[in-house]
C-alpha positions in Angstrom: 10.8 -3.0 -28.0 8.7 -0.9 -25.6 8.6 2.8 -26.5 10.5 5.1 -24.3 7.4 6.9 -23.0 6.2 3.6 -21.5 9.6 2.8 -20.0 9.5 6.2 -18.3 6.1 5.4 -16.8 7.6 2.1 -15.4 10.5 4.0 -13.8 8.1 6.6 -12.4 6.2 3.8 -10.7 9.3 2.0 -9.6 10.6 5.0 -7.6 7.2 6.2 -6.3 7.0 9.4 -8.5 3.3 8.9 -8.9 2.0 9.4 -5.5 -1.5 7.9 -5.7 -1.9 4.1 -6.2 -5.2 4.8 -7.9 -3.6 7.2 -10.4 -0.8 4.7 -10.9 -3.4 2.1 -12.0 -5.3 4.3 -14.3 -2.0 5.5 -16.0 -0.9 1.9 -16.3 -4.1 0.6 -17.9 -4.2 3.5 -20.3 -0.6 2.8 -21.3 -1.5 -0.9 -21.9 -4.5 0.1 -24.0 -2.4 2.6 -26.0 0.4 0.3 -26.7 -2.0 -2.1 -28.4 -2.4 0.5 -31.1 1.3 0.7 -31.9 3.2 -1.5 -34.3 2.0 -4.6 -36.2 -0.5 -7.1 -34.8 1.8 -9.5 -33.1 4.3 -6.8 -32.2 1.6 -4.8 -30.4 0.4 -7.8 -28.5 3.9 -8.7 -27.4 4.6 -5.1 -26.4 1.4 -5.2 -24.3 2.6 -8.4 -22.6 6.1 -7.1 -21.9 4.8 -3.8 -20.5 2.2 -5.6 -18.3 5.0 -7.8 -17.0 7.2 -4.8 -16.1 4.3 -2.9 -14.4 3.5 -5.9 -12.2 7.2 -6.3 -11.3 7.8 -2.7 -10.2 4.6 -2.4 -8.0 4.2 -5.8 -6.5 2.4 -4.4 -3.5 -0.5 -2.9 -5.4 -3.5 -5.3 -5.4 -5.5 -2.8 -7.5 -2.8 -2.8 -10.1 -2.5 -6.6 -10.2 -6.3 -7.1 -10.3 -6.7 -4.5 -13.1 -3.8 -5.8 -15.2 -5.2 -9.4 -14.8 -8.6 -8.2 -16.0 -7.4 -6.4 -19.0 -4.9 -9.1 -19.9 -7.5 -11.9 -19.7 -10.0 -9.8 -21.8 -7.4 -8.9 -24.4 -6.2 -12.5 -24.7 -9.7 -14.0 -25.1 -10.7 -11.3 -27.7 -7.5 -11.8 -29.7 -8.1 -15.5 -29.9 -11.6 -14.8 -31.2 -11.2 -11.7 -33.4 -7.6 -10.9 -33.8 -5.9 -7.6 -32.9 -9.0 -5.4 -33.6 -11.0 -7.5 -31.1 -8.1 -7.2 -28.6 -8.1 -3.4 -29.0 -11.8 -3.2 -28.5 -11.6 -5.4 -25.4 -8.8 -3.1 -24.0 -10.9 0.0 -24.6 -13.9 -1.5 -22.9 -11.9 -2.9 -20.0 -10.3 0.5 -19.4 -13.6 2.3 -19.2 -15.0 -0.4 -16.9 -12.1 -0.1 -14.5 -12.3 3.7 -14.5 -16.1 3.5 -13.8 -15.6 0.9 -11.0 -12.9 3.1 -9.4 -15.1 6.2 -9.6 -18.1 4.5 -8.0 -15.9 3.0 -5.3 -14.2 6.4 -4.6 -17.6 8.2 -4.4 -19.2 5.6 -2.1 -16.2 5.0 0.2 -15.5 8.7 0.6 -19.1 9.4 1.3 -19.2 6.8 4.1 -15.9 7.9 5.5 -16.9 11.6 5.6 -19.7 10.6 8.0 -17.1 9.5 10.6 -15.7 13.1 10.7 -17.4 15.3 13.3 -17.2 19.1 14.0 -14.0 19.9 15.9 -12.2 16.7 15.0 -8.4 16.6 14.6 -7.6 14.0 11.9 -4.3 12.3 11.4 -3.3 10.9 8.0 -0.2 10.1 6.0 1.2 9.9 2.5 -1.1 10.9 -0.5 -4.4 9.3 -1.3 -7.2 10.2 -3.6 -9.5 8.4 -1.3 -8.4 10.4 1.7 -8.5 13.7 -0.2 -12.0 13.0 -1.4 -13.1 12.1 2.1 -11.8 15.4 3.4 -13.5 17.3 0.5 -16.9 15.7 1.2 -16.6 16.4 5.0 -16.0 20.1 4.1 -18.9 20.1 1.7 -21.1 18.9 4.6 -20.2 22.0 6.5 -17.9 20.3 9.1 -15.1 22.2 10.7 -12.0 20.1 11.4 -8.2 20.1 11.1 -5.7 17.6 10.0 -2.2 16.4 10.9 -0.2 15.0 8.0 3.1 13.2 8.3 5.8 14.1 5.8 5.8 10.5 4.7 9.4 9.8 3.8 11.2 8.6 1.7 9.0 10.1 -1.0 7.5 12.9 1.2 4.1 12.5 -0.4 2.5 14.0 2.7 3.7 17.4 1.5 1.5 17.2 -1.5 -1.6 16.2 0.5 -0.8 19.0 3.0 -0.6 21.5 0.1 -3.9 20.3 -1.4 -5.7 20.3 2.0 -4.5 23.9 2.5 -6.0 24.9 -0.9 -9.3 23.3 0.2 -9.2 25.6 3.3 -8.4 22.9 5.9 -6.1 23.9 8.8 -3.1 21.6 8.4 -0.2 20.7 10.7 2.7 19.0 8.9 4.8 16.8 11.2 7.9 14.6 10.8 7.2 10.9 10.7 9.0 10.1 13.9 6.7 12.6 15.9 3.5 10.5 15.4 3.5 9.1 19.0 4.3 12.6 20.4 1.3 14.2 18.7 -1.2 11.3 19.1 -2.6 12.9 22.3 -4.0 15.7 20.1 -5.7 13.4 17.6 -9.4 12.3 17.5 -9.3 9.9 14.6 -6.9 8.4 12.2 -7.8 8.1 8.5 -5.5 6.1 6.3 -5.5 4.7 2.8 -4.2 1.3 1.4 -2.1 -0.2 -1.3 -3.6 -3.6 -0.7 -5.7 -5.4 1.9 -4.8 -9.0 2.7 -7.4 -11.8 3.3 -6.7 -11.6 7.1 -7.6 -7.9 7.1 -3.9 -6.7 7.3 -3.4 -3.5 5.4 -0.4 -2.7 3.2 0.2 1.0 2.9 2.9 3.7 2.8 5.8 2.8 5.2 5.1 4.4 8.6 1.4 3.4 8.6 1.9 0.5 11.0 3.7 2.8 13.5 0.8 5.3 13.2 -1.7 2.5 13.9 0.4 1.2 16.8 0.6 4.6 18.4 -3.1 5.1 17.9 -3.9 1.8 19.5 -1.8 2.7 22.5 -3.7 6.0 22.8 -7.1 4.5 22.1 -7.6 6.5 19.0 -9.7 4.8 16.3 -8.1 3.9 13.0 -10.1 3.8 9.8 -8.9 2.6 6.4 -10.6 4.3 3.4 -10.3 1.9 0.5 -12.1 -0.2 -2.1 -12.7 -3.9 -2.6 -10.7 -3.5 -5.8 -7.6 -3.4 -3.5 -8.4 -6.7 -1.8 -5.8 -9.3 -2.6 -7.4 -12.6 -3.6 -4.0 -14.3 -3.8 -3.4 -13.9 -0.1 -6.3 -16.2 0.7 -4.3 -19.0 -0.7 -1.2 -18.1 1.3 0.7 -15.9 -1.1 2.7 -13.0 0.4 2.5 -9.4 -0.7 6.0 -8.2 -1.8 7.2 -4.9 -0.3 9.0 -2.7 -2.8 11.9 -0.4 -1.9 12.7 3.1 -3.1 16.0 4.3 -4.6 18.6 4.2 -1.8 20.0 7.4 -3.2 17.1 9.1 -1.4 18.8 8.4 1.8 22.5 8.0 0.9 23.9 10.3 -1.8 26.2 8.8 -4.4 29.2 10.7 -3.2 28.8 9.2 0.3 28.4 5.8 -1.1 31.6 6.1 -3.1 33.5 7.0 0.1 31.9 4.5 2.5 31.6 1.6 0.0 29.8 -1.6 0.9 30.2 -1.0 4.7 27.2 1.3 4.8 23.9 0.3 3.1 20.8 2.3 2.7 17.3 0.8 2.5 14.0 2.7 2.0 11.0 0.4 2.0 8.0 2.1 0.4 5.3 0.2 2.3 4.7 -1.7 5.5 2.0 -4.1 6.8 -0.4 -3.1 9.6 -1.9 -6.0 11.5 -5.7 -6.2 11.6 -5.9 -5.9 15.4 -4.7 -2.2 15.1 -7.5 -1.3 12.6 -11.0 -0.5 13.8 -12.7 -0.6 10.4 -12.1 -0.7 6.7 -14.4 1.6 4.7 -15.2 0.4 1.2 -18.0 0.8 -1.4 -19.6 -2.1 0.4 -19.8 -0.2 3.7 -17.8 -0.1 6.9 -16.5 -3.5 7.7 -14.3 -5.1 10.4 -10.9 -6.4 9.1 -12.0 -9.9 10.0 -14.8 -9.7 7.4 -12.3 -9.2 4.5 -11.9 -12.9 4.0 -15.6 -13.4 3.6 -15.9 -10.5 1.1 -13.0 -12.0 -1.0 -14.9 -15.3 -1.0 -18.0 -13.5 -2.1 -16.3 -11.6 -4.9 -14.0 -14.3 -6.2 -15.7 -17.5 -5.1 -14.3 -20.4 -3.1 -11.8 -21.5 -3.8 -11.0 -18.1 -5.5 -11.7 -18.3 -9.2 -8.8 -16.1 -10.1 -5.7 -16.8 -12.1 -2.2 -15.5 -11.4 -1.6 -12.4 -13.4 1.9 -13.6 -14.2 0.4 -16.8 -15.8 -2.0 -14.8 -17.9 0.9 -12.5 -19.2 3.0 -15.6 -19.9 0.1 -17.1 -21.9 -0.4 -13.9 -23.8 3.3 -13.9 -24.7 3.1 -17.5 -26.0 0.1 -16.6 -28.2 1.8 -13.5 -29.6 4.9 -15.5 -30.6 3.0 -18.4 -32.1 
């Protein structure tokens, strides 16, 4: 049995209640580490595997989550085989700290590079809520640059409201707009800065739904589009032809239960959380390895993971951990 507090985390992730994908990953890896310290040896290991499985299932779009859960699962499994549960716990502790350190370094470097693209007087358009975008804006301010931002409300979760509020507290002039008005306002925009949930091998970017429409409108208006991300969000599975699954939000966000009872099955509500932006609508992806063209992503994945990619499927590693826990 997985304790209730961890099931609540799973549900929060399922319905997009944690806005930042980076925060989602840190909370998930912390939960996996903590659950290893609950219950008996085999029970704790099995709870770890079951929680890891649920976390991957509810956020299939997140390459950072998959990559991080794969890393901690592999390390825990190998340590358990060598040293038992105490070794597994030490491996989880060490992996958690390594992932946090890598994310921090990536965030600092990527935001520093991205901030250099912002110039005095720029009007920046962004969407949703991203720690990478927020840090980029903060650094540009620290460099003494004067600029303003437009933020889409970013339905169905309306994460843009949170970014707008935090930008306001930083002292940045903010204009909050409805998602459908992006094309209307694009004539006022100098640059588009967006984050990512995952980056596919062909340079396509998976991000909050509406991102592809922003990129399309920017392309039409000849406004440059930059993705601020990290190579930790590159998806090695896509180089072998696997697809990135797109999760959907609770349909109640669009269609209240009382309406559904009246209308029945004749009216459906769908609220995808993410969409895919083709690489031809992206000018550059900014990572801790610098500013790169989308077409270079495949080469970086090969450099990081080898060729063919020396990376196992996270689902297979979780399955093996379950087998070991039950044996």
